[in-house]
N, C-alpha and C positions, 0 to 999 in steps of 0.2 A: 504493500500499499504506500503511494507518495505521501508524503508528510507535508504539511501545509508548511507555508513560508515562517521561519522562523524557530521551527519544532525540529527537535534534534532525536534520534532513536537510540535509547539507553538500556539499561535493566536493573533490576532489583540492587545487584550487588553494588551499582556505581551510585543508585537514585536514593537508597536508604542504608542506615546504619542497621545490622544485623543484631540482635541480643538475646539469641537463644541460649546462651551461656549462662544467662541472668535467670533463667527458670528453672524449676524444680519440681519434681514429682512427690505426691506424700499418698499414702494410701488412706483410704476412707475411715477405717476404725481407728486410725492414728489420729487424723484432722478431728473427728468427734470426739476423742478424749481431750484435746487441746481446746476445744471451743465450749464444753459442757462446762455451764456455770457462769459463762461470761455473757453480758449484755452485747446486744448488735452494735451498740455505737463504741465498743472496746475490740471488735473483728476489722477486718479487712477483706474485700472481694475476692474470691478465687475463680480463675477463667482457664476454660478449656477450648476445645474446638471449635466448639458452636457457640459460647455464651460462658455466663455465669454459673459456676458448679454449685457455688454455696459460699461459705465464709473460712479466713483462718485468722488465727490469733497474732501475724506478724506480717508483713510485706516482705516483697523483693525487688519492687519497681515503685518508682515515685514520678508520674509525668504522663502525659498523652502519648499512646503508642497504637498501631495497627496490629491487631491480632490476626494472624492467617493461618487456619486449619491445618496440621499436617497429616492427619489421619483419620480416618473415619468421616472425613467433612462429605457432602455433597458435591465434589468437584466437578460432576459432568452432568448436575442438573442445573439449566439454564436459569431457572427462579428461586435459586436456595442461596443464601447468602453464605459467603465462604470467609469473607473478611469484615472485621467490624473494629471501630475505636472504643479504646478504654482508657481511662484518665485517672490520675490520683493514685494513692497508696495502694497497690494490687500485689498479689501472687498470680502466678501463671505456671501451669503445669505443663508437662514434655508433648501435649496433644496440641498445641498452638505455638506458631513460631511467631516472634516478639520482632516488630518492625518500627523504625522512627525514619520517617520521612525526612530528606535534607531539605524537602520544600513545602511540601503541604501534604499533612497524616490525611485529610479529607479526600484530597486528588487522588491519593494512592489507594485507600481504601475502595472508592467508587469504580477506579481501574480495575482491581483486582475481585469486584463482584460483576464484573461483564467479560473476565478475561477466560478464553478455552483454554483448559489444564490438559485436555486430552494427551498430548504429547509430554507432559511432564510428571503425570502420576504413575507410580507401578501398582501394581496387584490386581486381583480380581474383583474378589468379594469384597476385600477393605480397602480401599485404596489409599495411597499414601505419595506425599509429595515431600522429598527428603530438600536438606538445605542445598545441597550441591544443586539440584535441579531447579527449585528455588530462585537460585542467584542468577538465576539465566532467564528467568522470564524477562521478555522484552517491553520495554515501557516506552511509547511515545511521549515525550517530554515538551511540553510548550512552553513558553516565557512564563516568568513566576506571575505577574499580575494576567495572564489569561488563565493561567491555573486557577487563581481565586475566582476571576468571572465564571469560569467552567462550573466549580463547584456551587457558588451562588446560584447560577441556574439551575442545575441539575436537583438542588437541595428546594429550592422554589417549585421546581415541576412536581417534584416528589411531594411535597408537603400537599399540593391539591389532589393529586394520585392518591394518596394514603387517606385523605378525607373522603372522597369518592369510595374506597374501597370498604372504609369503617361504616358508612350507609349501607353500603350493599350484603357486609357480615351482620349489621343489626336486622335488614330485612330478611337475611337467611334464620336467625332465630327467632323472627315472628313467626315466620311459617311454620317452624320446630313447635312453637307456643300453639298455632292454630292448629296442627296435628293433634297435639295432645288434647286440644278441648272439644276438636271433631270425636276423637274415642271416647270422650268421658261424656258425652253426649249420648253417643251410641249407647255406651252400658248403663247408662240411666234410663233406655227406652225412649229418649226425646226426639230420635230421629224417625222413630214410628209409632209414637202415638202422642197425641195433640196435648192430652191434659194427665201429667205425673208429677204427684206430690214430691216433696223433696223426702229423701229418707224414706221412701216407699218402692217395692217394685210395681212395675206395669200389672194391668191385669193380663194373666195368663204366663207370667215369668214366675220361674223359680230360682230359690237360692241352692245352687248344687256346688259340687266342686269336681275338678280333675278326674279325681280317681273313679267317681261314679259315671262318666262319661267316656273312661277310655275303655278299649278292649284289652290293649296290653303295654306295657311299658318295660324297656330292654338296653341296658347299659351297652355301649359300642365294645368291638373288641379291640385287645392290646396284640401286638405282634413286635418282634425283634427286627432291629434294623436289617437284616438279609431278607425279611419276606418283601420290602419295597425295591420297587424297580420302574422302568419306564415304560412298560407295557401293560402291567395288570389291571384289574380294575379298580378305580377310581374311590379314593377313600376320604371323605370329609372331614375336616377337624373342625375345631373351634373358630379358627379364624376364617372358615367360609360361610359363619352365620353374620350378617350385617344387616342391620334396619329390618328385621323379619324376614328376610330372602336369602336366598344360597348364592354368594358371591364365589362365582366358578373362576377361583382365581389359586395359582400355584397350588395346582390339584396334585398330591401325591397317590400313587399306583402300588397295589400290591399284590404278589402272586396266593391266589386262594384257591382251595377247593370248592368246587360247585355247593357242596353242601353248607359251606361256611358262608358262601354268598347268600345264599338263599336264608340262612339263619339270620344275617345281618343286612340284607337289602333293605333299603327304602324305596318306597313304594308313592305313588301319588296319592296327596291326602294324609302322609305321616308330616307329623312335626317334629324337628329335631331341636332338641335342648341341649344348651352347654350345662354340664353339670360341675366343671370346675374351672376357675376363672378368676380374675381379680376380683373383689367383692362389687364393683360397681359393673361388672360384667357378666358375672355368673348369672344363670337364667335366662340369657338372650336365645330366642327361639328363630326357627326359619321353616316356611313351609314347604313341604317337597309339590313339585306341580309336573303337570303333564310334560312329557319331551325332553324331559332330564335326563343325561345319559345314565345307564345303569351305574349304581353306586353304593357301598356300604359306610359306614361311619366308625371313627375311633372311639376310644374308652372314655373321652372326656365329656362323651354325650348322650342323651338318653334320647331313645326313639320312644315316640309315642305315638300311638296308633289308638285312633277313636271310634266309637260305635256311631251306627248310622242315625244315631238320635241328636246328633250334634253336628254343625258345620265345622269344618276344618279351618277354614278361612275365618270366620268367626273365634275361634279358639284360638289361632295365631295372633288377630287382632288383641285379643283380650289379654295374653301374654305380653304383647308388644306396648300395651297400657300399663298392667301393674306389676310386672314380674318382677321389674325392678325393685321396687320397693319392697314387694312381699318377701323376695329372696335375700334382698339386704337386711332385713330384722330375722331372716330364719337361718342363714348360712351358717356352716360351720367356718372357723377363720384358724388358717396355719400360717407359717411364714409366708407371708407376701401373697398367698393365694384362699381363695374361699370355695366352699364345695357344698353341692347341694346332694338330696338323695330320693330316689323315687317316693320314699314315704311322705317326705315335704312335697315334692310336685303334685301327689295324690290328694293332699290335704288341702291343695290350693282353692281356696273358693270362686267361682263364676257365677254372676248373674245371668240366668238363661230363659229365653221364651222357650217355652214347652212347642210351639209350631216351629218346625225346621223350616218353611216359607218364610218366616219373621227373622228367622237368623240369616237367610239369603239376602232379603229386604234390607238388612242392617248393614249385610257385607258390601252390598249395591250403592248405599247411601254414602260408606266410609269410602269406598274407591272412587265414586264420583267425585268426592270433594277433596281427595288426594290426589286424583289425576291434575286437576288443577294447582293445586300446589305443587306437584311434581314440574308442571311446565313452568311455572313460576320460578323454581329453583332451579331448574335448567338453565333459563334465561340468566339468573343470577350467576351461574358458574361460568357460562360464557363472558359474562361481562369482566369477571374476577381475572379469568384468563387474560382475556384482551388486555386487562391493566397491567399484568405483569408483563404480555408481551410489551406492551409501551413502555414499561420501565425499562426494558432492557434496548428499545429502539433508540429513548432517549439517552441512554449510556453508549450505545453504539456511535450515533451521532456526536457525542461529546467527544468522545477520543477519536474521532476523524476530523476534528476542528471544523465542524459544522454546526455547532448548537449555539455559539455566539461569535459576535464580531471580533474581527482581529485588529490590533492597534499596531500600526506600522511604528510607533515610538517606542514599544517594548521592547526591552533587551533582549535578542536572541537567547534562544534558550541554551545554545552552543556556548556562549560565554557563560552564561548562570552553571554550567556542568563543569567549563574549565574553572570558575571561581570556588566550586564546592570541591574539587580535588585538590584544589590549593589551600584548603582550609584545613 
């Protein structure tokens, strides 16, 4: 790329001071011991590859610095931040390079957040940017005053963009609240009954429980790693349950005998319930629909198979609405995880119209409203994606010299760099 007049091509080694020798790792248990009993005002921020990790009781650096992720950072994701600025008294671990620009830290930060690291990182599942490669990262360096103008314009545009993104995120939260209000109305009977008194079930409804309406419940299967392969039958895990639906993503496969497949097969109308997870996620569920590839399920889930007296979609929406609160109050807690069992699932109450046609009508009313909400959310997601694309476009223009006007009176960057080298 041809550089604008007055710019010069350099690299991080020349344009910044590298202070990696000033950082220091510390394990979490030792850090916890050091901060126990101390007030936050006595502590200092502790940083890693993607931001603040927590606090520590002393500092390694004092000033303003650019931290650039060394490993595990999202180097190949266009929309993820790789570099950020910190200031004051701080502690930095070994997962972030510490840089101090010789001209403008903010200019350097913005440049590093749009740079393509593909040729500079190593590794496959966990990418690493070592110091040798980092030093060679090229930087198009404008005159100093132009750097300041570029930063000012970037941050002005980003501020406007962030305000728009904040409003879009609020709209998404409102849609989430709306969905919950739809479900609340549905299970109080208000979507199919004109007059429902508070605290009472509509006429023709009963207070039942999941166990009374189930034909069977069965925990999934557990197999050793050697059973997993690339060509066997699909096995759904807790990660494949998202927002009441099966997310067909990163599917694991197993070599199983036909009798095992039949025993653990998921059929249309079954509901897969997550029985081991974090406390806020345990009990999430997904309906198995027609057209899904033949599949089984692993041991951290329960297969719920219902009687023909209850609509499976109705039941799944009920779980989507109330399972989190119910199981949060009833789950057993172990270190880092929570679990539920078939008995707890069986005892879960469910308000139920005895008429299956009314159950189906409620499902239709829910899905009609959810369909509108889905379209609104899809539009918001597209706008959010466009906002991030615009952010990258702003950065691209900035470092091509197309974002702000040039001033012929600015000192050329070549002289700036020469002066930096001589100091």
